[in-house]
C-alpha positions, 0 to 999 in steps of 0.5 A, a space after each residue: 500430522 505433517 503440514 504441507 510446505 508451500 513456497 511463496 514468492 512475492 514480487 513487489 515494485 514500489 515502496 508501498 507495495 513492498 511494505 505490504 508484501 513483506 508484512 503479508 509474508 511475515 504474517 503468513 510465515 509466522 509460527 504463531 498468532 492470527 493471520 498465519 497459514 495454520 495448515 501450511 508451512 510457508 517458505 517466503 521469498 521476496 524480490 523487487 521488480 525493477 520498474 519506474 517506481 523503483 524504491 531507493 535503498 532507504 525506502 526499501 529499508 523502511 518498507 522491510 524494517 519489521 520483517 525478516 528482510 530487515 538486515 538482508 534487503 530483497 534482490 532487485 530483478 528485471 522481468 527477464 531475470 524474474 522469469 528465470 527465477 520462477 523457472 528455477 524455484 517453481 514457487 507454489 504461490 506467487 504474490 503479485 504485489 505491484 502497481 497495476 501496469 506492472 501486474 498486467 505484464 507480470 501476469 502475462 509472464 506467469 501465464 506462459 510458465 510450464 507450471 501453474 502456481 496459485 496467483 494472489 494479488 492485493 492492494 496495499 492500502 485503502 481501496 474505496 471506491 473499488 475501481 475498474 482499472 484496478 481489477 482489469 490490470 489484475 484479471 487472471 489472478 485466483 485470489 484478491 486480498 482486500 482489507 475491509 468488509 466494505 472493500 470486499 462488498 465493492 470488489 465482489 460487485 465490481 468483479 461480477 459486473 466485469 465478469 472477472 472470476 476471482 476469490 475475494 478474501 478479507 485480511 487485516 492490513 498486515 502492518 497494523 499493530 495488534 490483531 483481531 483476536 486482541 480486541 480494540 485498543 483503548 483510546 489514547 488520552 495522553 496529553 498531546 506531545 507530537 503531531 505527525 503529518 502523513 502526506 499523500 502523493 496525489 492529494 491535495 491535488 493543487 499546489 495552493 491546497 498543499 501550501 495551505 495545509 503546510 501553513 496550517 501546520 506551521 501555525 500549529 508549530 508557532 502556537 505550540 512550541 512544546 509540540 514536536 510537529 513532524 512532516 513524515 515522508 515516504 521519500 524525498 523529492 525525486 524518490 520514486 513512489 507508487 504515485 507520482 508526487 508533483 509537489 513534494 512536501 520537503 520541497 514546499 517546506 524549503 520554499 515556504 520557510 518564511 510562513 509562520 512556524 514552517 521553519 520549526 517543522 521537522 521533516 523526516 523519513 523512515 518507518 512510520 511506526 517509529 513516530 507513533 507513540 502515545 501522545 501522538 496525533 496523525 494528520 492526513 488527507 487520505 494516506 493509509 498511515 491513518 490506519 496505523 495510528 488508529 490501530 494503536 488507539 491514537 487520535 487522528 485528523 482527516 483534512 477535507 476541503 469545501 467539497 467535504 468527503 468524496 471520491 474526488 480525493 479518496 476520502 469517501 471511506 472516512 464518512 461517519 468515521 468521526 475523524 474528519 476536520 478542517 485546516 482550522 483543526 490542524 492549526 488548533 491541534 485538534 484530532 479525534 478518536 474514531 467511531 468504533 462501528 466505523 472501525 469494525 467495518 473499515 479495516 479494524 474488524 474483529 474477524 480472523 484473516 481469510 487469506 491463510 485458508 484460501 492459500 491452503 486450499 489453493 496450494 492443495 489445488 496447485 499440487 493436485 494440478 487442478 487449478 484452471 489455466 491462467 486467463 491472460 488479462 485483456 490488454 489495458 490502454 492504447 497501443 502506445 501506452 502499452 508499448 511505453 509501459 513495456 519499454 519502461 519496465 524493461 529499462 526502468 533506470 533509463 525510463 526517460 530515455 525508454 519513453 523517448 525510444 518508445 515514442 520513436 518506435 511508434 512513429 515508424 
């Protein structure tokens, strides 16, 4: 029996969403293995929506390095050009892989099309706790992809309370090594050779906390010259990211080179998986990068302050993980193996991906023209903030000018 064919167009904006979109498409379009759309032949396409979070060419290369776009970067399009592309190609599925403000505007464009594709969205990393804003920006989609059973429980409950109808499916994060059917990877017991800090743009939230983390890493480098101590960045100072980073770590390394050992740190960019080999420990506060290390069986350390784990720095998900430590652990080079029960409930579950089946059913409904009309999401934020988002998305390269122009228009 011939499998039906589905054209799946993913629209991404920031570097983290682009990595997630490219990896998700690769899994769906793969001819074999778990996480593929077994009942569909998927024709994938990927574009980058120009926005204030526009990734640099280097960020794009890193994001798509393990996909079919590694040697032909995806096209960058404006919202207007995207509409023309949608009308010309009429995809069966649109994967909305963008930050919330862009997703809201994109969904309004999709609701106005003369045809009805299946609308799928998701978040590119850990999403605990589930937030109202994340759902409100994406209201109107058919399928929300989350990456753990805990996340599904939280988003299903939140969607019910907000009266937002959607199907929530659980998929393993597509860029994690291995797959559910292969079972857990044996913990790495190789002597420590490398420690990688994967900073997160939002946390630590205070400058002094960031400097303290850097100083602890420097003390480790000074005490253990045999270690390769790496500050692995998603982008350099000035590069756009999903979240704005007020104090980039490459700048802090340069400004605090007098601290013991800081001048021995190696600042690097590029694909994370190039740094994750046996004998590596990953250090972070709340970056999804820790999951990439855990999927390989590597040791990790989640650094928390005096408040412990909690929603204040998105570390609540790590409670009972066995990974939580302090700056003293950073300086001593201590990292831990994750609790197996925590892994199963949080991102490294053994069950197969659910998106392929949801995609097959949704595409069948789209072909049969039985999908309901797209419900345009309620507008999020004040009028000034909405106008500012719209102008910045229309003129991303001149976002400072666009923000000023929006302010002038709103004063008239």
